[in-house]
Structures are given as C-alpha cells and as structure tokens.
C-alpha positions in Angstrom: 0.1 0.1 -0.1 2.7 2.5 0.8 4.7 1.7 -2.5 1.5 2.0 -4.5 1.2 5.4 -2.5 4.6 6.5 -3.0 4.3 5.8 -6.9 1.0 7.6 -7.5 2.8 10.7 -5.5 5.7 10.7 -7.6 3.7 10.6 -10.7 1.4 13.6 -9.6 4.8 15.3 -8.7 5.9 15.1 -11.9 2.6 16.2 -13.6 3.1 19.4 -11.6 6.5 19.6 -12.4 5.3 20.3 -16.2 4.9 23.6 -17.6 0.9 23.3 -18.1 0.1 22.3 -14.2 2.9 24.9 -13.2 1.1 27.4 -14.9 -2.1 26.9 -13.4 -0.4 26.8 -10.0 0.8 29.8 -10.0 -0.4 33.0 -7.6 -0.9 35.2 -11.4 -2.6 32.3 -13.3 -5.9 33.9 -13.9 -4.0 36.8 -15.2 -1.4 35.1 -17.6 -4.4 33.0 -18.9 -6.3 36.1 -19.3 -3.5 37.5 -21.3 -2.8 34.7 -23.5 -6.8 34.3 -24.1 -7.3 38.2 -25.1 -3.9 38.3 -27.3 -4.0 35.0 -29.5 -6.9 33.1 -31.0 -7.4 30.7 -33.7 -6.6 33.1 -36.5 -4.4 35.3 -34.6 -1.8 32.4 -33.5 1.4 34.8 -33.5 1.8 38.3 -32.2 5.0 40.6 -33.1 7.2 40.9 -30.3 6.6 44.8 -29.7 3.1 44.6 -30.2 2.6 42.0 -27.2 5.1 43.9 -24.8 2.7 47.1 -25.6 -0.6 45.1 -24.8 0.4 43.6 -22.2 1.4 47.2 -20.4 -2.2 48.1 -21.8 -3.9 45.1 -19.9 -1.8 45.8 -16.8 -2.7 49.7 -16.8 -6.4 48.6 -17.1 -6.7 46.0 -14.2 -4.9 49.0 -12.2 -7.3 51.5 -12.9 -10.2 49.1 -11.3 -8.0 48.3 -8.3 -7.1 44.7 -9.7 -4.0 43.4 -8.0 -1.6 42.9 -11.2 2.2 41.7 -11.2 4.9 44.4 -10.4 6.7 44.1 -13.9 6.2 45.7 -17.3 4.9 43.7 -20.5 8.3 42.9 -21.8 9.7 41.7 -18.5 6.8 39.3 -18.2 6.7 38.1 -22.1 10.5 37.0 -21.5 9.6 35.4 -18.3 6.7 33.3 -19.6 9.0 32.6 -22.4 11.2 31.2 -20.0 8.7 29.4 -18.2 8.0 27.5 -21.5 4.6 29.2 -22.1 5.6 31.3 -24.7 7.8 31.0 -27.9 9.8 33.6 -29.6 10.8 33.3 -33.4 12.0 35.3 -36.1 8.9 35.6 -38.8 8.9 35.8 -42.2 9.4 39.4 -42.5 12.5 39.4 -40.3 10.5 40.7 -36.9 10.4 38.8 -33.9 6.8 37.3 -32.5 5.5 35.3 -29.9 3.1 32.2 -29.8 1.7 30.1 -27.7 3.4 26.8 -26.6 1.6 23.3 -26.1 1.7 24.0 -22.6 -0.3 27.1 -22.6 -2.9 26.0 -24.9 -3.6 23.0 -22.8 -3.8 25.1 -19.8 -6.3 27.6 -21.9 -8.1 24.1 -23.2 -8.7 22.9 -19.4 -9.8 26.2 -17.8 -12.3 26.8 -20.8 -13.7 23.1 -20.4 -14.2 24.0 -16.8 -16.1 27.1 -17.7 -18.4 25.4 -19.8 -22.1 25.2 -18.4 -23.1 22.5 -20.4 -22.0 19.0 -19.4 -19.8 17.0 -21.9 -21.5 13.6 -20.8 -24.2 13.7 -23.0 -25.9 11.1 -25.7 -23.6 12.5 -28.4 -20.3 11.6 -26.7 -21.6 8.6 -25.6 -22.6 7.8 -29.2 -19.4 9.1 -30.5 -17.8 6.5 -28.0 -20.1 3.3 -29.2 -19.6 4.3 -32.8 -15.8 4.4 -32.7 -15.4 1.5 -30.5 -17.3 -0.8 -33.1 -15.4 0.7 -36.0 -12.2 -0.3 -34.1 -13.3 -3.3 -33.2 -14.2 -4.4 -36.9 -10.6 -3.3 -37.8 -8.9 -5.2 -34.8 -10.8 -8.7 -35.7 -8.7 -10.6 -38.1 -11.8 -13.2 -38.3 -12.8 -12.6 -41.9 -16.2 -13.9 -41.6 -17.0 -11.8 -38.5 -16.1 -8.5 -40.3 -18.5 -9.7 -43.1 -21.0 -10.3 -40.4 -20.6 -6.7 -39.0 -20.6 -5.4 -42.4 -23.7 -7.1 -43.5 -25.5 -5.9 -40.2 -24.5 -2.4 -41.1 -25.4 -2.5 -44.1 -28.9 -4.0 -43.5 -29.5 -1.3 -40.9 -28.8 0.9 -43.5 -31.0 -0.3 -46.5 -33.7 -0.4 -44.1 -33.8 3.0 -43.1 -33.3 3.9 -46.6 -36.8 1.9 -47.8 -38.2 3.5 -45.0 -37.3 6.9 -46.1 -38.0 6.2 -49.7 -41.4 4.8 -48.8 -42.2 8.0 -47.0 -41.5 7.3 -43.6 -41.2 10.2 -41.2 -37.7 12.3 -40.7 -37.0 12.7 -37.3 -35.6 16.2 -36.7 -33.1 16.1 -34.2 -33.9 18.8 -31.3 -32.0 21.8 -30.3 -31.0 20.2 -27.2 -29.4 17.4 -29.2 -27.8 19.6 -31.7 -26.4 21.6 -28.8 -24.7 18.3 -27.1 -23.5 17.0 -30.5 -21.9 20.6 -31.1 -20.4 20.7 -27.7 -18.8 17.6 -28.3 -17.3 18.4 -31.6 -15.8 21.8 -30.1 -14.2 20.0 -27.3 -12.3 17.6 -30.0 -11.7 20.3 -32.8 -10.4 22.7 -29.5 -7.7 19.9 -28.7 -6.2 20.0 -32.3 -4.1 23.3 -31.8 -2.6 21.9 -28.7 -1.8 18.4 -30.8 -0.1 20.3 -33.6 2.0 22.3 -31.4 3.1 19.5 -29.8 4.7 18.2 -32.9 5.9 21.0 -34.2 7.9 21.5 -30.7 9.0 18.0 -31.1 10.4 18.9 -34.5 11.9 22.2 -33.5 13.6 19.8 -30.5 14.6 17.6 -33.0 16.1 20.6 -35.2 18.2 22.2 -32.5 19.5 18.7 -31.4 20.8 17.8 -34.9 22.1 21.4 -35.2 24.0 20.7 -32.0 25.5 17.6 -33.4 26.6 19.0 -36.7 28.2 22.0 -35.0 30.1 19.4 -32.5 31.5 17.3 -35.6 31.5 14.5 -32.7 29.6 12.0 -34.5 29.5 10.8 -38.1 27.2 12.3 -40.6 25.6 9.3 -41.2 24.8 8.3 -37.6 23.2 11.8 -37.4 21.0 11.3 -40.3 19.9 7.8 -39.1 19.2 9.2 -36.1 16.9 11.7 -37.5 15.2 9.5 -39.7 14.3 7.1 -36.5 13.3 9.8 -34.5 10.9 11.3 -37.7 9.3 7.8 -38.0 8.9 7.6 -34.2 7.3 10.7 -33.9 4.8 9.7 -36.7 3.9 6.7 -35.2 4.6 6.4 -31.5 3.0 9.4 -30.4 -0.5 10.3 -30.2 0.1 13.9 -31.6 2.2 12.0 -34.7 -0.7 9.9 -35.3 -3.3 12.7 -35.6 -0.6 14.7 -37.8 -0.5 11.6 -40.2 -4.3 11.4 -40.2 -4.4 15.1 -40.7 -2.4 14.9 -44.1 -4.4 12.2 -44.9 -7.5 14.2 -45.0 -6.2 17.0 -46.6 -4.9 15.0 -49.5 -8.7 13.9 -50.0 -10.1 16.8 -51.5 -13.4 14.8 -51.9 -13.6 14.2 -48.2 -12.6 17.8 -47.4 -15.6 19.1 -49.8 -17.7 16.6 -47.7 -16.5 17.9 -43.9 -17.4 21.3 -45.3 -21.1 20.4 -46.4 -21.5 18.9 -43.3 -19.9 21.7 -41.1 -22.7 24.1 -42.9 -25.5 21.5 -42.9 -25.0 21.6 -39.0 -25.0 25.5 -38.8 -28.3 25.4 -41.1 -30.1 24.0 -37.9 -32.2 26.0 -35.9 -30.3 25.5 -33.0 -27.3 27.6 -34.4 -29.7 30.7 -34.1 -28.3 30.6 -30.0 -24.6 30.6 -31.5 -22.7 33.9 -31.5 -21.2 35.1 -34.8 -17.9 34.2 -33.5 -18.7 30.7 -32.6 -20.2 29.9 -36.0 -17.3 31.5 -37.8 -14.9 29.2 -35.6 -16.8 26.4 -36.1 -16.6 27.1 -40.1 -13.1 27.3 -39.6 -12.0 23.7 -38.3 -10.6 22.8 -42.0 -8.5 26.0 -42.0 -7.6 25.3 -38.3 -6.4 21.8 -39.7 -4.4 23.2 -42.7 -2.7 25.7 -40.4 -1.6 23.3 -38.1 -0.3 21.0 -40.8 1.5 23.8 -42.4 3.3 25.0 -39.5 4.5 21.1 -38.7 5.6 20.9 -42.4 7.4 24.4 -42.0 9.4 23.0 -39.4 10.4 20.0 -41.1 11.1 21.6 -44.1 13.4 24.0 -41.9 15.1 20.5 -40.3 15.5 18.9 -43.8 17.2 22.5 -45.2 19.3 22.4 -42.2 20.7 18.6 -43.1 20.9 19.5 -47.3 23.0 22.6 -46.4 24.9 21.2 -44.1 25.5 17.9 -46.5 26.1 19.5 -49.6 28.2 22.6 -48.3 29.5 22.0 -45.2 31.5 18.6 -46.1 32.2 19.6 -49.8 34.2 22.7 -48.4 36.2 20.4 -46.3 36.7 18.1 -49.3 37.7 20.8 -51.7 40.1 22.1 -49.0 41.8 18.8 -48.5 41.7 18.3 -52.5 43.4 21.4 -53.2 46.1 20.9 -50.6 46.8 17.6 -51.7 47.1 19.5 -55.4 49.8 21.8 -53.9 51.7 19.0 -52.5 52.0 16.8 -55.5 53.0 20.4 -57.6 55.7 20.8 -54.8 57.1 17.1 -55.2 56.9 17.6 -58.8 59.4 20.4 -58.5 61.5 18.6 -55.9 62.0 15.7 -58.2 63.3 17.5 -61.0 66.6 18.2 -58.9 66.6 15.6 -56.2 68.3 11.9 -56.5 67.1 8.5 -55.8 68.1 8.5 -52.2 67.1 12.1 -51.5 65.2 12.8 -48.1 63.0 15.7 -47.1 62.9 17.2 -43.7 60.1 17.9 -42.2 59.4 20.3 -39.3 57.6 18.9 -36.2 57.0 22.4 -35.1 56.1 25.4 -36.7 59.2 28.1 -37.2 59.4 31.3 -34.8 57.4 34.3 -35.9 59.2 37.5 -36.5 57.1 40.3 -35.1 58.1 43.9 -34.8 56.3 44.3 -31.5 54.8 42.3 -28.5 52.6 43.6 -25.8 54.5 44.2 -22.9 52.0 45.2 -20.3 49.0 42.9 -19.5 46.0 43.3 -17.7 46.5 44.1 -14.3 43.5 44.0 -11.8 45.2 46.1 -9.2 45.4 49.0 -11.7 41.8 49.3 -11.6 41.4 49.4 -7.9 39.7 52.4 -6.1 42.3 54.9 -4.5 42.4 54.5 -0.8 40.1 56.7 1.2 41.4 60.5 1.9 42.2 61.6 5.3 40.0 63.6 7.3 41.9 66.7 8.1 38.9 69.0 8.6 40.0 69.8 12.1 43.3 71.6 10.7 41.3 73.6 8.3 42.1 77.7 8.7 39.2 80.1 9.4 37.3 80.6 6.5 37.6 84.0 4.7 34.8 86.6 4.5 33.5 87.9 1.4 35.2 91.5 1.8 38.7 89.9 2.9 38.3 87.6 -0.7 37.4 90.5 -2.3 40.1 92.4 -1.6 42.6 89.6 -2.9 40.7 89.7 -6.4 40.3 92.1 -9.4 39.4 95.7 -9.8 36.5 97.0 -8.2 35.2 98.7 -11.3 31.5 99.8 -10.4 32.9 101.7 -6.9 36.1 102.7 -8.5 34.0 104.6 -11.5 31.4 106.1 -9.1 34.4 107.1 -7.1 36.3 108.7 -10.1 33.1 110.5 -11.3 32.6 111.9 -7.7 36.1 113.0 -7.3 36.3 114.9 -10.9 32.8 116.6 -10.5 32.6 117.5 -7.0 36.2 117.5 -5.7 37.6 119.2 -8.8 40.5 116.8 -9.0 42.9 117.7 -12.2 44.1 114.2 -13.2 43.0 110.6 -12.8 46.2 109.9 -10.8 45.2 113.1 -8.2 42.0 111.6 -7.9 43.2 108.2 -7.3 45.6 109.5 -4.8 42.2 111.0 -3.0 40.4 107.6 -2.6 39.6 105.7 0.0 42.5 103.3 0.9 40.4 100.1 0.2 39.8 101.4 -3.5 43.6 102.3 -3.8 45.1 98.6 -4.2 47.9 98.2 -6.9 45.7 96.4 -8.9 42.6 99.4 -9.1 45.1 101.3 -11.4 44.5 98.3 -14.2 40.9 99.1 -13.6 41.5 102.9 -14.0 43.0 102.3 -17.4 40.3 100.2 -18.5 37.7 102.6 -17.3 39.4 105.4 -19.2 40.2 103.4 -22.4 36.3 102.5 -22.4 35.5 106.3 -22.8 38.5 107.0 -24.9 40.4 109.0 -22.7 44.0 107.4 -23.3 44.9 109.0 -26.2 48.8 108.1 -27.7 49.8 106.2 -24.9 50.9 102.8 -25.0 48.8 101.3 -21.9 51.0 98.1 -21.6 54.0 100.3 -20.7 51.7 101.6 -17.3 52.6 98.2 -15.6 54.2 99.8 -12.6 57.4 99.6 -13.7 58.1 102.0 -16.0 56.2 104.5 -17.9 55.7 105.2 -21.8 58.6 106.7 -23.1 58.0 110.5 -24.0 54.9 110.6 -22.2 53.8 112.8 -19.1 53.2 110.5 -15.8 52.0 110.9 -12.6 52.1 109.0 -9.3 49.9 106.5 -8.0 50.1 106.2 -4.3 49.0 102.6 -3.7 47.9 100.7 -0.5 48.0 96.9 -0.5 45.3 94.8 1.8 48.0 94.2 4.4 48.6 98.3 4.9 51.9 98.3 2.7 52.6 100.9 0.2 53.8 101.2 -3.1 54.2 104.1 -5.7 53.7 103.4 -9.6 54.4 105.8 -12.4 51.5 106.0 -14.8 50.8 107.9 -17.6 48.9 111.3 -16.8 45.2 111.0 -17.7 42.9 113.7 -17.6 39.1 113.6 -18.0 36.9 116.1 -19.9 33.6 117.0 -19.1 32.2 114.9 -21.7 34.6 111.8 -20.8 33.0 112.2 -17.1 29.6 111.9 -18.2 30.5 109.0 -20.5 32.1 107.4 -17.6 29.1 107.6 -15.4 26.9 106.4 -18.0 28.8 102.8 -18.4 26.8 100.2 -17.8 29.1 97.2 -16.0 26.0 94.5 -16.5 23.3 93.6 -14.2 25.4 93.4 -11.0 26.2 97.1 -11.5 24.4 100.4 -11.3 
C-alpha cells in the first residue's frame, strides 16, 4: 500500500512539474491566462514581439485603474519570464521581425480552463454515441476473423438499407432537437479545440529535433551518417509512436482527399443550418466553419518546421562537407606540385626534412604590459583633515584679493572730477579711500579710461608699475596693499573732460552693477 501511494505521489509531482500545471498553480495564473486568451486566438496564432509587450502594458494599466492586483513588472519583462517558463515561444517571422506564439503547454492550460468554465455537461448522448461508434469501428478493424468482419458489415448494410427503404417509402424524418444538436456541437467543439495543442506538440518535437541535430553537426563528434540515421528514426517514431504524430498523419491524409474535405465543409454547413445555430454567436459560427482552415494551418506549421530541419540537413551535407573535401583536395594538389618540382633535382635517395614544430614568428612588437586587476582598484580613502582647516575668509577679505572693483572705482572717480575738482586721474586716485587704492585698481582705472576714449597716444602696456611710456608725461599713483603696505607706481597722466566724465558715469557694467 505504501509503495502504491509513493508511486502515485511521484507521478503527480512529475505532472505538477510540467509547464502546463505550473502555469495553473501560480499566483498570477488567472492574469496570465486572461492575457493569452485576449492576445491570441485561432486566427491570430502569433503576435509581433513589441506589439505584445505594449498590449500587456495596456492590460496592466487597465486592471490597475479598476483596483485589481497585478504583477509588478512591465510587459516586456513578463513576456520574457513566460518564455523562460515555456508558455511563450519567440521566433523570427517571415518579415524578419520577432514574434511570440503560445506553446502547447499554454494551449493545454487554456483548453482545460475553458472546459471547466463551460456550463453544459460534456457527458451526453452525443459523446456516448461517438464512443460507441468509435469502439464498434475499431473492433471491426481489430478483429482478424474474416467471417466476423463480413457479419458486421452485413448488419450495417442491412440497417442502412432498411432506413433507406423506410425513407423512400415516405417514412417520417425525425428532426434532431435543439438540445441534441447542442450536445453534438459541444462534443465536436471539445474535439476541435484539442487540435491546436496537438499540432503544437508535434511542432515543438520537430523543433527540438532540429536543435539537437544542429548541435550534433556543430560538435562534429559523430559521423554524419549516424546523425542522419538518428534523424530518420526519430521522425518515424514521432509520426507513429505518439498520439500527436498519429493525429498529424491523419490530418495529412484528410488534406490530401479533396472529396473528403468538400464533404466535411458541407457537413459543417449543414449543422449550422439547423435552428439551434441561431443561439450561437457570430464568433462561434465562424470558428466552427474554420475547422478545415485550422487543420490546414496546423499541418502547415509542422511542415514548416520539418522543412527547416530538412534544409539544415541538406545545407550541412552539401556545403559543409564539400568545402572540407575541396580544401583537402586543394592541399593535396599543392603537395603534388611541390613534389614534382622537387623531383626534378632530387636524387633517388634524397629525403625531405619535415619540421615537427612551426618556425618562430617574426613580429615587430609584442605587448609588454598585460591586464593588471590592481590598476583598476579604487584609491585609498582621503584622510579627514577638517580639524586642521583654517578659518574661512569673509567675503570682503576675499574681494580684497580679487580684481579691480570697477563699479565702486567708477563712482569714486566721477565724484572726484565733478565734486572735488580733481586735476587728473592720478590726483583723483590718491584722494580715494585706501580700500580703493590697491595696485590692481590702477588697471581698473586704465580700463575705464580706455572705454571712454580718454587714453590717446599712450601705450597702456607700458603702465605695468615698473616704467612709464617713453616720452609721455607721468604721475605717481600712491597705492595701499590689503596688508597696509604702500607702493608708488608711475602711470601715464590721464585727464578727463566733462564729456569723458559724463560718458564714464553712463557706463553700464551689466546686471550686477548700477
């Protein structure tokens, strides 16, 4: 008993480890399935990657706006996560752009949820009749007894002939009720909706074979013949030993029989002509009539995968190996050519010395320094010496160490000429407050005088505090340094007229000056 429950537990755990049940077992399973249901359909099997990212972002915003709890990631991150969980498959489409499609595991999860959400019970007369008819047909095929098979066929023929005679004799035709047609329709829909996941499983199996064979070819660890034999055996096993493969082969047989396809389309139309179809939505009727297209699409997807695999095999066999053979053949021809040249001068016992190791390469420069991880280490932290920092200077103290105070100097010079009757710029300078008589203020005065064109015929560069311009009258500028020391400079004499003084007073030194 213990061994039985342990075995069942292992099988159940294995089932829950599969992507289908992992999807249904997650916290955000309703959200993920709702996104898949809204983004993909029977007619829209794949969605362009950027478009799906934007759609998921829009779904997240809509749900947040109504107060629904949603994952805290954006659309792109969620799609990548779902792809890693084997619920989405990303590939490059025919237009060269990446696109997403649902895997067989996601399709199975959607099919299971849709089945559980149906209101109508699937255990019906239609389903039981389908089971009985299928069992009778398979039993006839399974019985090797010729007489028994003939007996079964005779019974079917007799029953059909009796029904035909009854109808031909004017017998009443019993029309199916809406309830019966609904039961049969639900049974068919249940079978039809399983086809996409079946086809997808076959497609994924072929894609897995494709990846394995490409890896074997690239590894070059096995002979090509062995890889081809394994491919053929896997193909036979895929199409014969699995339910999906058998369904795929049956679909191919159906698509090859045009009369059978035409009959299937007519039968689908006949079902929708029954009054019960008025209760179906337009989408349900369109989806039901698209059954043949669904089968064609599934077969085309599988064949596309098989064609890609076949193309890979052909290109590797035709191109890869032929290139190697040609390289070897070219090398052998060159060796023969060199041997023919050598034989023209070589004697009967001559030998050729073959180097076992290649010769030394002659390079002009080799790299002398290589990567050193220590060179990229961060420098050591600086020592905290803030305790030894001097007292910060005041703004006035820092201004005394800077350039000329043009605004204050201009106002003082204008006042000296208009009020105090200064005779020259030097005379006005020597009357100023000691704070405005720094040596650097001489340069400020020369700048002011130059701006009002009061400096004429004087080389201002000569007024550097050491010598006056040759041949020009000078005057002494008694300066006071910020530390209180004094020094006298000889500067070319400059006088200001009333117009110069007015122009100087009207100078604008920008928004920081009056």
